[in-house]
N, C-alpha and C positions, 0 to 999 in steps of 0.2 A: 124634538124640534131644533134643529142647529141654531147655534148662537150666531149673531152677526157681530163681527169685528169692528171696533171703531176705527177710525183712520189712524189713531196714534198706535194701537196695537198691530194695526197692519204694518207700519212703517218700522216699530221695534222688531217684530219677528222678521220682516224682509233683513234688517240690519244684521241679526243672529244669524241667520242663513248664510249670508254673505261673509261674515266674519268665519263662520265655521268652514265654509268651501276654500276661503283664502288660507287657512289655517293647514287643511288637509292637503293642499297643492305645495305648500312649502315644505311639508314633511316628505313627500313623495320625491320631490327634487333633490333633499339631501340624500335620502336613501339611494336614488339613483347615481348621484356623482362621487359617493364615499366609495373608495377603494382600499380593500384590506391592506394594511402595512406589511404585513406577515404572509402575504399569500406566497406560497410555494411556485417555482417556475416549473413550466412544463419541459423535460429533457427528452421527451419520447424523439423529437425531431432530430436532436442532436446525435442520440444513439444510432438513429437510422442512418445519419450521414456517415458516422465511424464505420458502421458494419459495412456500408458500400464502398467505403474507402479500401477496408481489408480485403474485401472479395476482389477490387480490382487489383490490388497490390499482388494477391496470390496468383491471380490469373497472368499479370505480367511476368512474374518470376517463372511460371511454368513454361509460358510461351518463349521466353528467353532460353530456357533449358533445352527445349526442344530444338530451338535454332541453332543452339551451339553444341549439339550432339557429337559433331566431328571431334570435337577435344574430349568430351567426357568418356566417350567409348572409343578413344584413340588406342591404337596399338601399344603406346607408351604407358597410358594409364592401366590398362588391362593387363600388360606384363607386371607392372609394379603390385597390381592388387594380387595377381595369382603367385608372385614371388612371396609375398607376406603370407598368403593363405597356406602355401606349401611348406612353410616351416612346421617340424614336428616338435613340439615343446613337451618334452615328458617331465611334468612337474614333479613328480615322484622321484625321478632320477636326479632333478636339480636339488630336491630336499635332501635326498641321500648324500649327495656329493659335498653340498655345504655343511651338513653335520659332521661328515668324515673330516672336511678341512678344519672346521672349529676343534673337533677331537685332537687332531694332529697338532694343532697349535697349543692347545690345553696341555697336552702330554709333553711337547718340546720345553714350555715353560716350566712344568713339573720337574722334568729331568734336569734344566738348568738351575732351578732353585735348588734341587738335591744336590747337584754337583757343587753348587757354592757351599751349600752346608758342609758337605763332605770336607772340602778344602780348607774351608774354615776351622772345621773341627782338627783336622791334621795340622794347621798351622798353630791352634791352641795348643794341641799337644805336643808339638815340637818346641813351642816357646816355653812351655812348662818344664819338659824333660831337659831343655837345653840351656836357655837364656845365656848366651854368648859362651856355649861350648862347656855348660857346667852343670852340675846338679849339687843338691846340698850335700854336705859333708856325710850325712848318714847314709847317702846312696852309694858313694864311692869309697870313703875313707871314713871310718866308723870313728867315733869320738872315745873309745876306750881300747886298750891294748886287746882285751879278749875279743872284741867285735873285729878289731883289725886282723887279727890272726885268722879269725873265722872266714873274713872277706879274702883275705889272700889265699887261703887254702882253697876256697871255691874258684877263685880267678885262675889260680895255678890248675885246678882240675879242669877248667874250661879251656884254659890254652893248652894243655896237654891234649884234650880231645881234639881240638882243631888241628893241632900238629899231625897227629896221628890220623885223621882222616881227610884232610885238605891239603892241597898244595898253595901256599900264599907267599905272595912276592910283595916287594916296596912297590907302592904305587907311583913314587916319583924320587928321583935322586935330589938330595938337598940337605940343608942343615936343619936339624931340630930345634926350633926356637921356644918350644913350650912343651914340657913333659906332661905324662898323664898324673892326675892327682892334685894335691895342694899345690898352689903357687902364690907369689905374693906380688902385688902390683898397686901402684897409685893411681893407675888409668881405671876410671870407672868403667870402661867397656870390658875390662877383663877381670873376671870374677874369680874368687879363690879357689873353686874346685873345678878341674878340667876332666871331661869326660873321654877325652882323645888325645891325640899328639898332633903338633903343629910343625909342618916342614916348609919352610921358607925357599921360594923358588921365583923365578922370574916371571914377570906377567905374562900369560899366552902359552905357557910352557905345558907340554902333553902330560895328562894325568891318565895312568893306565889301571885297568881293573885288577886288584889285588887278587882276585881269585875268580873261578868260573861261576855264574849265577844268573839271576833274572832281575829285571830292573823293576823294582816294585813301586818306587817313588822317584819322579823326576820333577822338582818343582822349586818352588822359591817362598822363603819367608824372612821376617825381619833379622833373625838371629842368624841362621844358616847361610842366607843369601841364596844363590843358585846351588842347589845340592841335589846327589843322588843317594839312594838306598839300593843295594844289590844284595839279595839274598840266595842263600844255598842251604837247604834243610834248616837247621836250626840257627845257623851261622848268618850274619848280616855284617856288611863293612859300609862305610858312610863316608861320602866326599862333599865337603862343604867349602863355601866361599867362591866357588867357581866363576870364572869369567863367563863361561859358554858351557852348555851341555851338549853334547856330540850324540848321545844315545838318549831314548825316550822310554817312558813307561812301557813295561811288557816285553821290553826287547830282552833276549838273551845275550849274553856276553861271555866272552873268553877271557881267561887269565893273560894279562899283558896287552888287552886291546884297549886303543885309545878311547876314552870315554868322555873326557871334558878338559877344559883348559884352566889352568891357574889363574884366579881372580882375586878380588878384594871386596866381594859384595857381602850384603848383611852387616853384621857387627864383626868388623876387621880393621885392625891397625895397619895392613900392609898386605902384599901378594903373598899368599901361602896357601897350603891345602892342609885343612883341618881333617884329620883322618881317624876313624873309630873302628874298633872291632867289637861285635857283641855276639854273644850265645845266649839264646832263650831271653833275651830282653836284659841280660845281664852285661855290665860294660867290662871289658877287659883291656889291661894295658897293652897296646901293640907291641910293645918291646918284648914282652912274653912270648909272642908268636913270630916276630920278624926282627932280623938284625939289622938295625939302622946305623950301626957303626959307631 
């Protein structure tokens, strides 16, 4: 049997139902009005617009090119294109030519370096053997009578050999200012042992080849200045301190031919010719071979 509610209970229950309904309504309103703060934006529409713009741009460009075909396919443009395409580029040939060019440059550089080394060696040899037309006393005038007699004997033999086998003349007329052998001087340029003979002459006077031969050296160094070496078999004649050289290396010359001009180059105190005669590398007093008066 159902219990009958009193009036107070009915009022209380009605108030509870009202309060519950009111609370549920407030919760729904908050849920419906709340917007998530970190909600991601939807970019689909923006992407679609960009794609459409790109498609429209491409269509416009194609349309423009079609409208301007008169220039793109003009005779001028087609001619230039054919000209470029007609070039026959042989890359293998280009590579071979480049390598050959580099090889030639390297070869020339090596030859120049070698030539410089040879010239430097020649200068060193000349400076060592010469040093202002001199050698050490042991080379031309020995320090004791026994060696001196032996050197003179060899020198006389060499001079006799030259006289018997060659025709030799004076290379220039002039006064002999410095003899072969020992000499005294307070000038530091002039050292005490002389390996040739000095003949004074006017600047620019002609120097003649003393004998037939081949020019083996036509060069310059600090001691000899401008100088020549002319060889014929075992015999060599040397002409130093020249102003100018008229013949060049590998030239064949005849006795009496003008080969240079008198100067004062290198270690020199004035215009003169320094003249040497050698046989097989041995120095000979030129007076043993030529009469200088």
